[in-house]
N, C-alpha and C positions, 0 to 999 in steps of 0.2 A: 470690604473684604480685600485681602491682599495675601501674597505668598511669603514674603520675607522682609526685605529691607524697607518695604513700603508701609509695613504695619505701624511703625511709629508715627507716620504721617496721619494714618487713619485714627490712631488713638488721640492725637492732638485735635483733629476735626471732631471726633466724638466728644471730647471734653467741651468744646465750644458749643456743640449741639445740646449737650446736657445742661450747660449754663443757660441756654435759651429755653429750657424746659422740654426739649424734644427727646422722646424715648428712642434710643438707638443702641446698637451694639457693634462691636468690631469682631470680625471673624478672620482668624489667621488660617490660611489654606496652604500649608507647606506642601501638600501632595494631593492632587486631584484623584490620583489612582487609589490611594488609601481611603479617601473620603467616599468615593464611589463604591468601595467594597463594604461599606457600613450598611446596616439595614435601613429600610425606608423611614422607620419611625425616628431614628437618630438623625438622618439627613433632614427630615421635616422639622426636627427641633432646632437644628442649626439654621435652616432656611425655611421658616414657616411658609407654606404655600400661599397664604393670604397676605403676606407682606411682599409687595411688589416694588417698594421704594428701596432699591439696592444700588450700591456704587462699588465697583471693583477698581483697584488701583494696581497697575503692573508696569514697571519701568521697561519691560521688554514688550513683546507683541501683545496686541489685544486678542489674538486668536484664542478661542475657546472660552473666554469669559462670559459670552452671551448666554451660555447654558446655565449660568448662575445668576446673572443680572436680569434675565428675561427681557422682553421687548420694552418694558417701561423703565428699566434701569439705565445707568450710565457706566461707561468704561473709560477710565483715564489711563491711557497707555500710548505706546509708540505706534504711530500710524505712518511713519516714514522710516528711512534707514537710520537716522540719528545724526549726531554732530559731535564735534570735539571741542571741549572747553572744560573749565573747572566744574565739578559736580553741581555745586549750588547754582551756578549759572544755567546749566542744562536743566536742572529740576524746575527752575522758574520758567524757562523758555517753553518747556513741554507740559507745564501744568502739574508737576509733581510737588505740590505744596499743600499744606493743610487747608489753606484758604480756598484753593481750587476744589479740593474735596468737599469742603463745606458748601461751596457754591453748587456743586453737582448734587449734593444731598438736598439742598433747598429746592433745586429744580425738580427732583424726583418726588419730593413730598408736596410740591405745589405751594411753596412758601415764598 
């Protein structure tokens, strides 16, 4: 799951998981507030309660994502103030790559 510019990374990781035969989905979460206003049945369709293998990707703070990943999920996000460099270099340094997302997905599904 991701909110915006990270979604394409999730889609790339999803395609790799699909090629491995792993059933997965990508959830674009542009607004937590709008999502929380939806009824429980809709929210449970997006995040089935029995699916605990979840990965959130946020190039900003990790704050708030645990409510969607749960205790068994992973959050790929900034845990420090940041750095200055070309975007691609920063994405690699901080783990904002489809390969890092794929690795996190493998960890949460126990593969």
